[in-house]
C-alpha positions as CSV (number, residue, x, y, z in Angstrom):
1,M,31.6,81.1,125.0
2,G,28.2,79.7,126.0
3,S,26.4,81.9,123.4
4,V,28.9,80.7,120.7
5,A,28.2,77.0,121.6
6,F,24.5,77.6,121.5
7,T,24.7,79.3,118.1
8,V,26.8,76.4,116.7
9,W,24.3,73.8,118.1
10,A,21.4,75.9,116.7
11,I,22.9,75.9,113.3
12,F,23.7,72.2,113.5
13,I,20.2,71.3,114.5
14,T,18.6,73.6,111.9
15,A,20.8,71.9,109.2
16,L,19.7,68.5,110.4
17,L,16.0,69.5,110.3
18,V,16.4,71.0,106.8
19,L,18.2,67.8,105.7
20,Y,15.5,65.6,107.2
21,K,12.7,67.7,105.6
22,W,14.5,67.4,102.2
23,A,15.2,63.7,102.6
24,T,11.5,62.9,103.5
25,S,9.8,65.5,101.3
26,N,8.7,63.0,98.7
27,V,8.4,59.8,100.7
28,D,4.6,59.8,100.2
29,Y,4.7,61.5,96.8
30,W,3.0,58.6,95.0
31,K,0.7,57.7,97.8
32,K,-0.8,61.2,97.9
33,R,-1.5,61.0,94.2
34,K,-3.0,57.5,94.5
35,F,-0.6,55.8,92.1
36,P,0.6,52.2,92.7
37,F,4.1,52.4,94.1
38,I,6.9,50.7,95.9
39,R,7.7,52.6,99.1
40,G,11.2,53.9,99.4
41,V,13.3,55.0,102.3
42,P,14.2,58.6,103.2
43,L,17.1,60.1,101.2
44,L,17.8,57.0,99.1
45,G,14.3,56.2,97.9
46,N,14.2,52.9,96.0
47,Y,17.9,53.0,95.0
48,V,19.5,51.6,98.1
49,Q,21.1,48.7,96.1
50,I,22.4,51.1,93.5
51,V,24.1,53.3,96.1
52,L,25.6,50.3,97.8
53,G,26.8,48.9,94.4
54,T,25.1,45.6,95.0
55,S,22.8,45.7,91.9
56,S,22.7,47.1,88.4
57,I,19.7,49.2,87.4
58,S,18.7,46.5,85.0
59,D,18.6,43.8,87.6
60,L,16.9,46.1,90.2
61,Y,14.2,47.1,87.8
62,R,13.5,43.5,86.9
63,V,12.9,42.7,90.6
64,Y,10.5,45.7,90.9
65,Y,8.8,44.9,87.6
66,N,8.0,41.3,88.7
67,Q,7.0,42.5,92.2
68,M,4.3,44.8,90.8
69,K,2.6,42.1,88.7
70,D,-0.9,43.4,88.1
71,V,-0.3,47.1,87.3
72,R,0.5,49.0,84.1
73,Y,2.9,51.4,85.8
74,F,4.1,52.2,89.3
75,G,6.0,54.9,91.1
76,I,9.4,54.8,92.8
77,L,11.8,57.4,94.2
78,I,15.3,57.9,93.0
79,G,16.7,59.5,96.1
80,T,14.0,62.1,96.6
81,K,13.0,62.4,92.9
82,P,9.8,60.7,91.8
83,A,10.0,58.4,88.8
84,L,7.3,56.3,87.1
85,L,8.3,52.9,85.8
86,V,6.1,52.0,82.8
87,K,5.2,48.3,82.2
88,D,2.4,48.7,79.7
89,P,3.6,48.6,76.1
90,E,0.6,50.7,74.9
91,L,1.5,53.5,77.3
92,V,5.2,53.1,76.3
93,M,4.2,53.8,72.7
94,R,2.2,56.9,73.8
95,I,5.2,58.2,75.7
96,M,7.7,57.4,72.9
97,I,5.6,58.4,69.8
98,K,1.9,59.5,70.1
99,D,2.3,61.9,73.0
100,F,6.0,62.5,72.5
101,R,5.5,66.3,72.9
102,Y,5.0,65.7,76.6
103,F,8.1,63.5,77.0
104,Y,10.8,64.8,74.5
105,D,13.7,65.2,77.0
106,R,15.7,62.4,78.7
107,G,16.0,64.2,82.0
108,F,19.7,64.4,82.3
109,S,21.5,67.5,83.5
110,T,24.7,68.4,81.8
111,P,27.0,71.4,82.5
112,D,27.3,73.8,79.5
113,K,31.1,73.6,79.7
114,D,30.9,69.8,79.2
115,F,30.7,70.1,75.5
116,I,31.3,66.4,74.6
117,G,28.7,65.5,77.3
118,N,26.3,67.9,75.5
119,N,25.9,65.4,72.7
120,L,22.8,64.1,70.9
121,F,22.1,61.6,73.6
122,F,22.0,64.0,76.5
123,Q,20.9,67.2,74.7
124,R,17.6,68.9,75.6
125,N,15.1,70.4,73.2
126,P,15.2,72.7,71.2
127,K,19.0,72.1,70.7
128,W,18.5,68.4,70.4
129,K,16.0,68.8,67.5
130,A,18.2,71.2,65.6
131,V,21.4,69.2,65.9
132,R,19.6,65.9,65.1
133,G,18.2,67.4,62.0
134,K,21.7,68.0,60.8
135,I,23.2,64.7,61.8
136,V,20.4,62.3,60.8
137,T,21.2,62.7,57.1
138,V,24.6,61.2,57.8
139,F,22.9,57.8,58.4
140,S,20.8,57.7,55.3
141,S,21.0,54.6,53.1
142,A,22.9,56.4,50.4
143,K,25.5,57.7,52.9
144,L,25.9,54.4,54.6
145,K,26.5,52.7,51.3
146,S,29.5,55.0,50.8
147,T,31.0,53.6,54.1
148,F,30.5,50.0,53.1
149,Q,33.9,49.5,51.4
150,I,35.6,51.0,54.5
151,I,33.9,48.6,56.9
152,D,34.3,45.7,54.5
153,K,38.1,46.2,54.4
154,C,38.3,46.4,58.2
155,T,36.4,43.1,58.6
156,D,38.7,41.5,56.0
157,D,41.6,42.6,58.3
158,L,39.9,40.9,61.2
159,I,39.6,37.6,59.3
160,E,43.3,37.9,58.2
161,Y,44.3,38.4,61.8
162,L,42.3,35.4,62.9
163,H,43.9,33.3,60.1
164,E,47.3,34.3,61.3
165,T,46.5,33.6,64.9
166,I,44.6,30.3,64.6
167,T,46.0,27.3,62.8
168,Q,43.3,24.8,63.8
169,E,41.5,26.0,66.9
170,K,42.1,28.4,69.8
171,N,40.4,29.8,72.9
172,I,39.9,33.5,72.5
173,P,38.5,36.2,74.8
174,T,35.7,37.1,72.4
175,R,34.7,40.5,73.8
176,E,38.3,41.8,73.7
177,L,38.6,40.4,70.1
178,M,35.4,42.1,68.9
179,G,36.2,45.3,70.8
180,D,39.6,45.6,69.0
181,A,37.9,44.8,65.6
182,M,35.1,47.3,66.2
183,T,37.5,50.0,67.3
184,D,39.2,49.7,64.0
185,V,35.9,49.6,62.1
186,V,34.3,52.6,63.9
187,C,37.4,54.9,63.9
188,K,38.0,54.2,60.2
189,A,34.3,54.4,59.1
190,I,33.6,57.6,61.1
191,C,36.9,59.5,61.1
192,G,39.1,57.8,58.5
193,I,41.7,57.1,61.2
194,Q,43.7,53.8,61.2
195,I,44.0,52.7,64.8
196,H,45.3,49.1,64.1
197,T,44.1,47.8,67.4
198,L,44.1,44.2,66.3
199,Q,47.7,44.1,65.2
200,N,49.2,46.6,67.6
201,P,46.7,47.5,70.4
202,N,46.4,51.3,70.8
203,K,46.6,51.4,74.5
204,E,45.5,55.0,74.7
205,H,42.3,54.4,72.8
206,V,41.5,51.2,74.7
207,E,42.0,53.0,78.0
208,I,39.8,55.9,77.0
209,Q,37.0,53.4,76.1
210,K,37.4,51.7,79.5
211,M,37.1,55.1,81.2
212,V,33.8,55.7,79.4
213,F,32.1,52.3,79.6
214,G,33.8,50.5,82.5
215,A,32.9,50.6,86.2
216,S,34.9,53.4,87.9
217,A,34.6,55.7,90.9
218,R,33.9,58.6,88.5
219,S,31.1,56.8,86.6
220,Y,29.6,55.8,90.0
221,T,29.8,59.3,91.4
222,R,28.4,60.9,88.2
223,N,25.4,58.5,88.2
224,I,24.7,59.1,91.9
225,V,24.9,62.9,91.5
226,N,22.7,62.8,88.3
227,F,20.1,60.6,90.0
228,F,20.1,62.1,93.5
229,S,21.1,65.8,93.4
230,P,19.1,68.9,92.5
231,D,19.8,70.1,88.9
232,F,22.1,72.9,90.1
233,L,24.4,70.4,91.7
234,A,24.2,67.8,88.8
235,K,25.3,70.6,86.5
236,K,28.5,70.9,88.4
237,I,30.0,67.6,87.3
238,N,30.8,66.7,83.7
239,N,29.6,63.5,82.2
240,F,33.1,62.7,81.0
241,S,36.6,63.5,82.3
242,E,38.9,66.1,80.9
243,V,41.2,63.3,79.7
244,V,38.3,61.9,77.6
245,E,37.4,65.3,76.3
246,A,41.0,66.2,75.4
247,Y,41.5,62.9,73.6
248,F,38.4,63.2,71.4
249,C,39.1,66.8,70.6
250,K,42.6,65.9,69.5
251,L,41.3,62.9,67.5
252,T,38.7,64.9,65.7
253,W,40.6,68.0,64.9
254,Q,43.8,66.2,63.8
255,A,41.7,64.3,61.3
256,I,40.0,67.5,60.1
257,E,43.3,69.5,59.8
258,L,45.0,66.6,57.9
259,R,42.2,66.5,55.3
260,K,42.4,70.3,54.9
261,K,46.1,70.2,54.6
262,E,46.1,67.4,52.0
263,N,42.9,68.8,50.3
264,V,41.2,65.4,50.3
265,K,37.6,64.3,50.8
266,R,36.7,60.8,52.0
267,S,33.5,58.8,52.0
268,D,33.2,58.6,55.8
269,L,30.9,60.1,58.4
270,L,33.4,62.7,59.5
271,Q,33.4,64.1,56.0
272,L,29.7,64.3,55.9
273,L,29.7,66.2,59.2
274,M,32.5,68.5,57.9
275,D,30.5,69.4,54.9
276,A,27.4,70.1,57.1
277,Y,29.7,72.3,59.3
278,E,31.0,74.2,56.4
279,Q,27.5,74.9,55.1
280,E,26.6,76.2,58.6
281,Q,29.4,78.8,58.5
282,M,27.6,80.5,55.7
283,L,24.6,81.2,57.9
284,P,24.2,84.1,60.3
285,E,25.7,83.1,63.7
286,E,22.3,83.1,65.4
287,K,21.0,80.4,63.0
288,R,24.0,78.0,63.4
289,V,23.4,74.8,65.3
290,L,26.5,72.8,64.3
291,G,29.6,74.5,65.7
292,R,33.0,73.2,66.5
293,E,31.9,71.8,69.9
294,E,28.8,70.1,68.4
295,L,30.9,68.6,65.7
296,V,33.3,67.0,68.2
297,A,30.5,65.9,70.5
298,S,28.8,64.3,67.5
299,I,31.9,62.4,66.5
300,F,32.4,61.4,70.2
301,I,28.9,59.9,70.6
302,M,29.0,58.2,67.2
303,I,32.4,56.5,67.9
304,L,31.3,55.4,71.4
305,A,27.9,54.2,70.5
306,G,29.2,52.4,67.4
307,Y,31.9,50.8,69.5
308,E,29.9,49.6,72.4
309,T,26.7,48.5,70.5
310,S,28.7,46.5,68.1
311,T,31.2,45.1,70.5
312,S,28.7,43.9,73.1
313,T,26.2,42.6,70.6
314,S,28.6,40.8,68.3
315,S,30.3,39.0,71.2
316,L,26.9,38.1,72.7
317,V,25.7,36.8,69.3
318,L,28.8,34.5,69.1
319,H,28.3,33.5,72.8
320,E,24.7,32.4,72.1
321,L,25.6,30.6,68.9
322,A,28.3,28.7,70.7
323,Y,25.4,27.0,72.7
324,E,23.1,26.8,69.6
325,P,25.2,24.9,67.0
326,E,22.2,24.2,64.7
327,V,21.3,27.9,64.6
328,Q,25.0,28.7,64.0
329,E,25.1,26.3,61.0
330,K,21.9,27.8,59.6
331,V,23.5,31.3,59.7
332,R,26.6,29.9,58.0
333,N,24.6,28.3,55.3
334,E,22.6,31.4,54.6
335,V,25.8,33.5,54.3
336,R,27.4,31.0,51.9
337,K,24.2,30.9,49.8
338,V,24.0,34.7,49.5
339,A,27.7,35.1,48.8
340,L,27.6,32.3,46.1
341,E,24.7,34.1,44.4
342,S,26.7,37.3,44.5
343,G,29.8,36.0,42.9
344,G,31.5,34.8,46.0
345,K,31.5,38.0,48.1
346,I,28.9,39.8,50.1
347,K,28.1,43.2,48.6
348,Y,26.2,46.1,50.2
349,E,22.9,45.1,48.4
350,D,23.3,41.6,49.8
351,L,23.1,42.6,53.4
352,S,19.3,42.8,53.3
353,K,19.2,39.2,52.1
354,L,20.8,37.9,55.3
355,K,17.4,37.6,56.9
356,Y,18.2,34.8,59.4
357,L,21.4,36.5,60.6
358,E,19.2,39.6,61.2
359,Q,16.8,37.5,63.3
360,V,19.7,36.2,65.3
361,I,21.0,39.7,66.0
362,S,17.4,40.9,66.9
363,E,16.9,38.0,69.3
364,T,20.3,38.7,70.9
365,L,19.2,42.3,71.4
366,R,16.0,41.1,73.0
367,L,17.9,39.1,75.6
368,Y,20.7,41.6,76.0
369,P,19.4,45.1,75.2
370,L,22.4,47.4,75.5
371,T,20.3,50.3,76.9
372,N,18.5,48.4,79.7
373,T,16.4,51.4,80.6
374,L,15.0,54.2,78.4
375,F,14.8,57.6,80.1
376,R,12.3,60.4,79.6
377,E,11.1,63.4,81.6
378,C,7.6,64.7,81.7
379,M,7.7,68.3,80.3
380,E,4.1,69.3,81.2
381,D,1.3,67.6,83.2
382,F,0.0,64.6,81.4
383,T,-3.2,62.6,82.3
384,I,-2.8,58.9,81.6
385,P,-5.7,58.0,79.2
386,G,-8.6,56.2,80.9
387,T,-7.4,57.1,84.4
388,D,-7.4,60.0,86.8
389,H,-3.6,59.7,87.3
390,V,-1.7,62.8,86.3
391,I,2.1,62.6,85.6
392,E,3.3,65.9,86.8
393,K,5.8,68.1,85.0
394,G,9.4,67.2,86.1
395,V,8.6,63.5,86.9
396,F,11.1,61.0,85.3
397,I,9.8,58.2,83.2
398,H,11.8,55.0,83.2
399,I,11.0,52.2,80.7
400,P,12.7,49.0,81.9
401,T,13.7,47.6,78.5
402,S,15.3,44.3,79.7
403,A,12.2,43.5,81.9
404,L,9.8,44.2,79.0
405,H,12.0,42.1,76.7
406,T,11.5,39.0,79.0
407,D,7.9,39.5,80.1
408,P,6.0,36.2,79.5
409,N,2.9,38.2,78.8
410,Y,4.5,39.3,75.5
411,W,7.1,36.6,74.9
412,K,6.7,32.8,75.0
413,D,9.5,31.1,76.9
414,P,11.2,34.5,77.3
415,E,14.5,33.2,78.6
416,T,14.9,30.9,75.5
417,F,17.1,32.0,72.6
418,D,14.7,31.7,69.6
419,P,15.5,33.7,66.4
420,D,12.3,32.6,64.8
421,R,10.4,35.1,67.0
422,F,11.6,37.7,64.4
423,S,10.8,35.7,61.2
424,E,8.6,37.3,58.6
425,Q,5.7,35.2,59.8
426,N,6.1,36.0,63.5
427,E,7.4,39.5,63.5
428,S,3.9,41.0,63.1
429,L,2.9,39.2,66.3
430,I,5.3,41.2,68.5
431,T,3.4,43.6,70.7
432,P,4.4,47.2,69.8
433,G,6.2,48.7,72.8
434,S,7.5,45.3,74.1
435,Y,10.7,45.4,72.0
436,L,12.9,48.5,72.2
437,P,16.6,47.7,71.7
438,F,17.2,51.1,70.0
439,G,14.3,53.0,71.6
440,D,11.5,54.3,69.4
441,G,9.9,57.5,68.1
442,P,11.7,60.8,67.4
443,R,14.5,59.9,69.8
444,I,15.2,56.4,68.4
445,C,18.9,55.7,68.0
446,I,19.9,57.2,64.7
447,G,22.8,54.8,64.4
448,K,20.6,51.7,64.2
449,R,21.2,51.0,60.5
450,F,24.9,51.7,60.9
451,A,25.0,49.1,63.8
452,F,23.3,46.5,61.7
453,L,25.7,47.2,58.8
454,Q,28.7,46.6,61.1
455,L,27.2,43.6,62.8
456,K,26.1,41.8,59.6
457,L,29.4,42.3,57.9
458,V,31.6,41.2,60.9
459,L,29.4,38.3,62.0
460,S,28.9,36.9,58.5
461,K,32.7,36.8,57.8
462,V,33.6,35.4,61.2
463,L,30.9,32.6,61.0
464,V,31.6,31.5,57.5
465,N,35.3,31.1,58.4
466,Y,35.1,29.8,62.0
467,H,32.9,27.6,64.2
468,V,32.5,28.9,67.8
469,S,31.9,26.7,70.8
470,P,32.2,26.8,74.5
471,C,35.6,26.1,76.1
472,E,36.6,25.2,79.7
473,K,36.7,29.0,80.5
474,T,33.3,29.8,79.2
475,K,30.4,30.7,81.5
476,R,26.9,30.3,80.3
477,H,25.8,33.6,81.8
478,Y,27.7,36.7,82.8
479,P,26.5,39.3,85.3
480,L,26.3,42.9,84.3
481,I,28.7,45.6,85.4
482,K,26.8,47.2,88.3
483,N,28.1,50.8,88.1
484,S,27.5,51.2,84.3
485,M,24.5,52.9,82.8
486,L,24.7,50.3,80.0
487,A,24.1,46.6,80.0
488,V,27.7,45.6,79.7
489,P,28.7,42.0,80.7
490,E,31.2,41.7,83.5
491,G,34.3,39.5,83.0
492,V,36.1,37.9,80.1
493,C,33.9,36.0,77.6
494,W,36.0,33.1,76.3
495,L,35.0,30.9,73.3
496,K,36.8,28.3,71.2
497,F,37.3,29.3,67.5
498,T,37.8,26.4,65.1
499,R,38.6,26.9,61.4
500,V,35.8,25.8,59.1
501,Q,36.8,23.6,56.2
502,Q,35.6,25.3,53.1
């Protein structure tokens, strides 16, 4: 009995020693390499607040960014994993563009069986490059023009819904309204599917979106595992649940089978992907990069990115304009002028003329970048130019977008909403690398133009018909959801909508 107890204690103590060694293995990682750094604690590194759920990554990185005032970059630990936070816009541009060959992956580990998680955002090279080459053509100007009529009709439905709902004025939960509208726009423009969320909320689709973007035990667990665990453990947990996977598989393949059955072709993004998929089937199997799983994963990420980008940004634009009535009126007058010159209705070619509206959207994305941190992984040792500092292979690179966007070194009165920062006269004065709402370089968001197409159409129609202002339920600022990887406002954003007398 004594020998058994001794063996158990020996195993227990050995396990504790191994755990301690692992937990403290990189505590002095940055100190040994003579990098500026913020010292972390064993096991949790600099992510104590993230683990406890008391801070979002965006807010935590702002604190660290401001704490390390006089450095271009500094090291932290994510658990036991070293990560370099980059503050210097010049170095940011090297990482994103000039020296991209050293930093082409985002550093996420995804199980092979998680095929909707193996989408363009998470994919590693060389698969990422091959799939992107097929998908990027979907977002060309010519292809986007073919989806204009679809989005235009959906935005007309939104205005019709508002007219039916509002007689004079009404307080409306703006994020929910824009979320329903953008669900209809995205599903119709991408898949040709009528969700009709505005008139008859599709609870299943709404719940699926909440599962992906909202704070949940699963999203929290997945984030913790991805950040803290070795790759072999991180690859055991899917990015998205089986329910989400099953829903998008059904959504995509039902739409495809219906088109095949009816022998119809549509001018939407799914059709363009279907055509690319059919062309792939003529190639030898070893040369195919766009299979069934990649097709579903591509639809999945386009719907979700299109939904969240447009929902958050459009509701935040309206929120800012509610507090800036003069800016709001200037946007309204611009839309009226462009529409009048075009025969009373905005056409595809007119969207580029909505310069001031684009400035307003750009300024909103500066204050509220959806992706509050850009992630990269160093793929081979890289010496930072002009220094002896070597970023070693496997080190994560984190670019704190929201902190860069409000750094007074690059932005005058950074907390002030000022669309004129993006005027033709001032845009050239913006420091390259200090404004990154869609990322930059080869891994820039390919849906950027699609997002602006959606946003300009929806916002121009809403603002020419309705004046928005704060109501008694409106808060000036909303905190971010802490357990989300995206900068998603927490709570219900209420605004008063008042009919504009034409």
